C-alpha positions, -999 to +999 in steps of 0.1 A: +229+124-067+237+112-102+232+146-119+256+172-104+235+203-113+205+189-094+226+184-063+236+221-063+200+233-064+189+208-038+161+192-060+176+157-061+165+135-033+176+099-030+149+079-013+156+047+005+128+023-005+138-002+023+135+025+049+101+037+034+088+001+036+100-003+071+085+030+082+051+023+065+050-012+080+059-002+116+038+030+114+009+011+096+007+039+070-016+028+042-028+048+012-064+062+016-089+050-009-114+076-021-145+056-011-153+028+014-162+007-016-126+008-029-113+001+006-136-029+009-126-042-025-089-040-015-097-058+018-115-086+000-087-090-025-061-092+003-081-119+020-084-142-011-053-131-031-027-120-005-009-088-014-029-081-046-051-055-028-021-039-014-004-037-048-035-021-063-039+003-034-003+013-038-009+019-075-040+040-069-023+059-041+010+063-059+029+047-030+058+025-041+063+013-006+028-001-004+034-019-037+066-034-023+047-045+008+021-062-014+048-081-032+063-092+002+028-102+014+023-123-017+058-139-015+054-148+022+017-159+020+028-195+016+042-194+052+009-180+066+027-149+078+021-130+046-015-140+044-022-127+079-002-096+072-022-091+040-055-094+058-044-069+085-032-045+058-064-049+039-084-041+070-062-010+076-069+002+040-106-003+045-108+013+079-088+044+067-108+048+034-123+081+027-159+090+034-179+094+002-205+068+014-208+032+004-217+020-031-216-016-043-200-005-076-177+022-061-195+049-081 
């Protein structure tokens, strides 16, 4: 830890973003959207703009690892791998979205 006093009290944790991304990818852990409408929007964004839906879902769910996954999906979409990965990730986001019913405007 950079700040010595924080180490003594045990409040400083050094996270490994690469490990978090790997764990989220292999465990297919996606942030839950509060409504199915938001989940569907992220799914559609990931189909037509690979990775963008994942980045937004990561921002809404406060998950840095999902934002990094979205950037990786975008960067590898030119090789078809990232596009397929993005579609799958969008489907996971949609399928794990919260109840709250379906509304065309997400209201």
